[in-house]
N, C-alpha and C positions, 0 to 999 in steps of 0.2 A: 576441343581445345582451340582457342583462336590463335591464329598466326598473325604476327605483326611485322611490317617492314619498317624498321626504325633507322633513320639516317640523321645523325647529329645529336641524338639525345644523350649520348655518352661523350665524355672528353675524348678527343681524337689525338693520336700521336702524330704530330706533323700537320700538314695542311692538305686537305682533300679537295680536289676540284674535278669538274667534269672532264677536263682535259686528261687528268691522271687516269680516270676511269676509262676513257676512250683509248688510251694507249696500253691498257693491260692486255695480256695474251689471251688467246681463245681458250674456251673450256677444254681441258685435256681429254685425251682419248680414254674411254672406258667402254668395255663390252656392253655395259648396261645403259650407256648414254644413247638413247634412241633418237633424240631430237637433233639430228645432224644435217637434215636436208633443208630445202627452201622453206622460209617462214612466211606465213600469211598473217597479217595484222587483223585482228577483229575490230575493224574501224568503221563498221556499219552496224545499224541496229540488228540486222538479220544475222550477221556473223557473230556478234557479241551474244545475242540470245541463244544461238546454237551452242556456242562454247560453254556458256553458263549452264544451259540445260544438261549438257553432257557431264559437267562437274557435279551438278546436283543429283543426277541419276546415279553416278558412282558413289556419292556420299550416302544416299539413302539405301543403296544396295548393301553397303558394308557396315554402316554405323549402328552399333547396338545402344549407344547413348543418345538416342533420339527422344525428344520430349514426347511423352505418351507411349513410348515403346513398351513392348512386353517385358515383364520381369524375367531375369535369366540367372542361371548358375553356370559359370564358365570356368573350366580347368585347363591350364596351359603348362606345358613343360618346355624348357628352353635351355640352350647352351650359349655362353657368351665368351668372347675373347678380346684381346687387344691390350692397349696400354692403360686401361682404366683400373680403378682400385678393386673392383669386384668382378671375378670371372669364374667360369666353370658352369656346372649344371645348376639349374634353378627351376622353381615351380611358382606358379601364381594361381590363385583362385579368386574370382569375384562373384559376389551375389549382389544383384542390382535390381532395385525397384524404380528408382528415379535418381536424378542428380542430387537430391537431398536425402536419399535413403539408399545407402550401399555399404557393403562390407567387403574388404579384400585383404588377402594375406600374400606375402611374397618372401621368397628365400633365394639367395644366391651367395655362395661363398660364406663369409661370416655374417652376412646381413640377414636379419629376420625382422619382419614387421607385420603387424596386424593393424588395420585402420578401419574405423567406422565413421560414416557420416550420417547424422540424424538431425533433421531440421537444417539449421544453418551452422551447426557446430561439427567439427571433426575431432576425433579422438584417436590417439596412437598408443600402441603398447610401448613404444619408445618415443615419447614426446620430444620434439625438437630435432629428431633425426631426419637427415636429408635422404632423398631417394637416390640410389645409385644411377649413374648415367644409363647403363644398359637396361635397367628396369623402366626408366622413364621412356627410353626408345621403344621398349616392348609395348608399353601402354599406349603410346602415341600411334604405333602401327596398328594396334588392335582397335582402339576406340576413337582415334582422330586422324585416320588416314587422309581424309579430304577435309580441310577446314571449312568454316562457315562460308557464307555467300561472299562474293567479291564485287560489290556494287561499284567501287571506284577504281579497281585494279586495272593496270595495263595488261591486256591479254593478247597473246599471239598463239598460233597453232602450227604444228608440223605434222605432216603425214608420214608415218613410219610403219615398220613391220616388226612384230614380236612373235617368234616361234612360227613364222610363216603366215601369220594372220595380220591383216591391216589394223593398225591402231591410230588413234588421233592423240598426239601429245599436246596438251594444253600447257602453255608457259605463262606463268603469272608473276607479275612484279608490281612494285608500288606505283603510285600516281606520278612520281617524278621521272619514271623511266620513259625514254623516248619511244613512241610507237612507230618504229621503223621496221622494215622487212630485212632481207639479207638471208644469211644461211646459219643455221644452228642456234643453240641456246646461248644466252648471256649468263655471266657470272651471278647476277643478282636475281635470276628467275628460279621459281619453284616449278617443278615439272610433274605432270600427271598424265600418264599414258593409258588410255582407256579404249577398250574394244567398243566401237560405236554400235555394233549389232546388239550387244546385250548390256552395255553400260557398265561392265565390270572393270574395275581398276586393275591393271596388270602390273605396272611398275610406278613408283613415285620417287621423287628426289627433292628434298627440301633445300638441298644445296649441292652443287657439283662435287662429286667425290663420295657421296653417300646415297645409296640406292636401296629401296625396299622392293622386293619381288614377291608377288602373291601367287600361290599355287592352289587352283580351284579343283584339282583332282579329288573326287569324293567330298566335295564341299557340303557344308551343312546348309540345309534349306530351313530357315527359321523365321516363321511369320513374315514371309515375303522378302526376307533378306537372304543373300547368298554369302556365306561366311567361309573364306578359304580355310582349308584344314591345316595348311602350312604356310609359312612365309620366312623370308630371310632378309637380313640387312647387311650390306657390304659397306666398308669404310676403306678408302684408299685402295680399292681393288681386292681387299681380303674380307672374307666373311667374318663379321663381328657378332652377329646374333642369328641363331636359328631357332625357330619356335614351331611348336605343334599344338594345335587345339585338341586336347584329349577328350573333352566332353563339353557339350553345350545343350542345356535342357531348360525347360520352364521352371520357374521358381515360385513356390507358394510364399508370396510376400507377406501373408497374414500370420505367419508363424509367430507365436509370442516371443518377444524380446530378441527377435532376429537382428534388429538394428540397434539394440541397446549396447552401450559400451561395457566391456567386461571389467572385471576387477583389475586394478592396476593401470588401466588406460587413463591417459591424461591429455590435456590440451596445452598449446594448440597443435594441431596436425599441420605439418609443413606441406602446403599444396603446391602443385605444379603450375607454372606459367611459362608460356612460350610456344614455339620458339620465337626469338627475336633476332633480327639481323641488322648489322651496322658495319662500318668500315673503320679501319685504322691504317695510317700510312707510316711506314718506316723509311728512314733514309738508309739506303743500302751501302755496302762496302765499295770503295773506289774501284776495286778490281772488277766490279760488275758494270762499270760506266758505259760500256758499249752494248750491254744486253738490255732487252726490253724488260719492263716491269713484269714480274711473275707473281701473281697473287697466290696466297695460300689461305684457305679457309680453315679456321680453327673452331672446332665444335667443343663447347664447354658448358658447365653448369655453375651458377653463381649462388653464393649464400646470401642471406638477408643483408649482410654487411658489405656485399659487393666483391667478395673475394672468390677466386676461382677454386672450385672443389675438385673437379676432374676436367681433363681436356685431352683432345686428340687432334692431329692434323689430318685433313681430308685429302691433301696432296702431299706425297712423300717421295716423288721421283728425284727431287733435289733435296737431299737430306739437310744440307746447310740452310736452305731457305726454310724448310719445315721446322727445324730446331729454333731458328731465329724467330719465326712467327709464334711458336709455342711459348718461347721465353717472353716475348713481348706481351702476350695475352696473360700469361700466368703472373707476371709482375705488375700488371695494371690494377689499380684500385678503381673499381667501377662504382656506379651510383648505388648507394644503399637504399633499403626500404624498411619501413616500420611494419609492413605486413608480413605474416608468417608464410612466405613463399620462397621457392627456389626457382630460378630463371634459367631456362635453356637458351644459349646464345650461339649464333654462327657469326664469327668475326672474319670479315674479308680483309686480311692483312695484305696491303699493297706495298711494294718496294719502289723507291725512287732512286734510280741509279745515278752515279756521278757525284754523290755527296757523302760525307762521313756518316757512319752509323749514328743514330740518335734514338734515345728512348725518353724524350722529354715531353711531358704533358703540356698542352697549351690551352 
């Protein structure tokens, strides 16, 4: 799954400037935020090559959706919670031969789906149904924990420790980010903390406030890949998703009709795209005039029509700000698309103190 850093492709609420970004508060404390120390900018060919090589090693160690990879049958059980529409115990199974030949089923709460991809077409047992946010998070943690290559990204690194073991946290942001040093992670950076000795991804964070932790105890050794048996995702300091891989085995992809759509399946299957990141600026209440701007990142999924389907705030220590950010995102009409896709977004909602509250699109 490719990740994109999009700035300015959606309508902004208010005016966003570099000065506003520079005045935002630091990334809030989280026990899983490892990139808190001095930052080293990958500003030489040698540093950049080393950081990219570490990311690629982690990607290849984990990724089951690699071109030319071995066919597999994967069974996962999970539990989910939070403010999303679907929560509780769930299961997912995927049989995969290639990106154009796969079959998966998923169940959580009242959601049930079976999907088949064959050739360039996707078929669903419930056509036009959108994927629950927690199921999308599950699939990204399993199949896209480290995105593709970062040829033009701004890259910085931080030396850290995880469970007493040294790790390197690679911080990645868009080409517009300033390649400066300093201390700690920035709001716009993705974070990948990797054990440099074995190249295994230990923790990752697509945005501050949301962290994925991988547990390699009893890991599956599968055709040169090291697949963690368990992982968990936290949101705003609370566990939102816990998953366990119950079985991982080779798949006989030549079974007759394995990837043929079943009776009642239809098109088009709504496919996943994302995550995407961008910013919105809100004018905050006059009572906050003496306070610094305090960003709140809202994690959401969008329909084809650009409407928010599910959303959650990644920072909730200030409930008033979190609710204001959620309301702003939920009430925004985003860009529509004619493609059968659902988009996962991370909206960095920034507050400008000293001016009346506003929710006006410009």
